C-alpha positions as CSV (number, residue, x, y, z in Angstrom):
1,X,138.3,183.8,126.5
2,X,137.5,180.1,126.7
3,X,140.0,177.6,127.9
4,X,139.7,174.6,125.5
5,X,141.1,171.2,126.5
6,X,141.0,167.8,124.8
7,X,141.8,165.8,121.8
8,X,139.1,164.3,119.6
9,X,139.0,162.2,116.5
10,X,136.2,163.0,114.0
11,X,135.0,161.3,110.8
12,X,134.7,163.5,107.7
13,X,131.7,163.0,105.5
14,X,131.6,163.1,101.7
15,X,130.9,166.8,101.7
16,X,134.0,167.6,103.8
17,X,132.0,168.2,107.0
18,X,132.7,166.8,110.5
19,X,130.6,166.8,113.6
20,X,132.0,169.0,116.3
21,X,132.6,166.9,119.4
22,X,130.2,167.4,122.3
23,X,133.1,167.3,124.8
24,X,134.6,170.4,123.1
25,X,131.2,172.1,122.5
26,X,130.3,171.9,126.2
27,X,133.5,173.9,127.0
28,X,132.3,176.6,124.6
29,X,128.7,177.0,125.8
30,X,129.3,180.6,126.6
31,X,130.4,181.3,123.1
32,X,128.2,182.3,120.2
33,X,128.9,179.3,117.9
34,X,131.1,181.3,115.5
35,X,134.7,180.2,114.8
36,X,137.5,181.6,112.8
37,X,139.6,179.1,110.9
38,X,143.0,179.8,109.5
39,X,146.1,178.0,108.4
40,X,148.8,177.5,111.0
41,X,152.0,179.3,110.4
42,X,153.9,176.6,112.3
43,X,152.5,173.3,111.2
44,X,150.5,171.6,108.4
45,X,147.2,172.1,110.2
46,X,144.4,174.5,110.5
47,X,143.6,176.5,113.7
48,X,140.1,176.8,114.9
49,X,139.5,179.8,117.2
50,X,136.3,180.9,118.9
51,X,135.3,184.2,117.3
52,X,135.7,186.1,120.6
53,X,139.2,184.7,121.2
54,X,140.3,185.5,117.7
55,X,139.0,189.0,118.0
56,X,140.9,189.4,121.3
57,X,144.1,188.1,119.6
58,X,143.7,190.5,116.7
59,X,143.2,193.5,119.0
60,X,146.5,192.6,120.8
61,X,148.2,192.4,117.4
62,X,146.8,195.7,116.4
63,X,148.1,197.3,119.6
64,X,151.6,195.9,119.1
65,X,152.1,196.3,115.4
66,X,152.5,199.5,113.4
67,X,150.3,199.5,110.3
68,X,152.7,202.0,108.7
69,X,155.6,199.6,108.8
70,X,155.6,197.1,105.9
71,X,156.8,194.2,107.9
72,X,154.2,194.7,110.6
73,X,151.4,195.1,108.0
74,X,152.5,191.9,106.2
75,X,152.6,190.0,109.5
76,X,149.1,191.4,110.6
77,X,147.7,190.4,107.2
78,X,149.0,186.8,107.4
79,X,147.9,186.3,111.0
80,X,144.4,187.6,110.4
81,X,143.9,185.6,107.2
82,X,141.0,183.4,108.1
83,X,137.4,182.6,107.5
84,X,134.4,182.8,109.9
85,X,132.5,179.5,110.1
86,X,129.6,178.4,112.2
87,X,128.2,175.1,113.4
88,X,125.2,174.0,111.3
89,X,122.0,172.7,112.9
90,X,123.6,169.3,113.3
91,X,126.7,170.6,115.0
92,X,128.8,170.1,111.9
93,X,131.6,172.3,110.6
94,X,132.6,172.7,107.0
95,X,136.1,173.7,106.2
96,X,136.0,176.5,103.6
97,X,137.3,175.7,100.1
98,X,140.4,178.0,100.5
99,X,141.6,175.9,103.4
100,X,140.5,172.4,102.4
101,X,143.9,171.5,100.9
102,X,145.3,170.6,104.4
103,X,142.5,168.1,105.0
104,X,141.5,167.2,101.4
105,X,140.7,163.5,101.1
106,X,140.9,162.9,104.9
107,X,138.5,160.4,106.2
108,X,139.3,161.4,109.7
109,X,140.6,164.6,111.4
110,X,142.1,165.2,114.8
111,X,141.0,168.2,116.9
112,X,143.8,168.9,119.3
113,X,143.3,171.8,121.8
114,X,146.1,174.1,122.7
115,X,144.2,175.9,125.4
116,X,143.5,179.0,123.3
117,X,142.5,177.4,120.1
118,X,142.0,174.0,118.5
119,X,144.4,172.6,115.9
120,X,142.6,170.7,113.1
121,X,144.8,168.0,111.6
122,X,144.4,165.3,108.9
123,X,144.7,162.1,111.0
124,X,147.6,160.8,108.9
125,X,149.6,164.0,109.1
126,X,149.0,164.2,112.8
127,X,150.2,160.7,113.4
128,X,153.3,161.3,111.3
129,X,154.1,164.6,113.2
130,X,153.8,162.8,116.5
131,X,156.1,160.0,115.4
132,X,158.7,162.6,114.5
133,X,158.4,164.7,117.6
134,X,161.3,163.0,119.4
135,X,161.7,162.6,123.1
136,X,159.1,164.9,124.5
137,X,160.2,164.5,128.1
138,X,163.7,165.8,127.3
139,X,162.3,168.8,125.4
140,X,159.9,169.6,128.2
141,X,162.7,169.5,130.8
142,X,164.9,171.7,128.7
143,X,162.2,174.3,128.0
144,X,160.1,174.2,131.1
145,X,162.7,173.2,133.7
146,X,164.2,176.6,133.5
147,X,160.9,178.4,134.1
148,X,160.7,177.2,137.7
149,X,164.4,178.2,138.3
150,X,163.7,181.7,137.0
151,X,160.7,182.2,139.5
152,X,162.9,181.6,142.6
């Protein structure tokens, strides 16, 4: 599984495509160029996974969820709801029609890595989300400050 780091701003062309940034592409050179794109369940963005990472994630879900329990099956269905996309010959990605609503009309998108996958945001929505996020330092101390205490 690739570790993906960085934040990139990309212009969107009239066909809804954007050029995948070279800084991110270099981190994925060992991958096969396929991605899975799905809607985030936590935010108004899309998630862009390498195919290999998404496959690994689905295998973990299948091991943990019981396909004979309705709640588990519904969760598995929602979490695996995505499309396979590939870079074209010019290193561009096209968001599938089913998922374009979150970036429709965007002139610029933000690719924000989370380590495992990349969030794909409409620039305006991303900026609004960041403005509302509050005092990040306080939240980081509350959530992460306990982690070190638990290790001792």
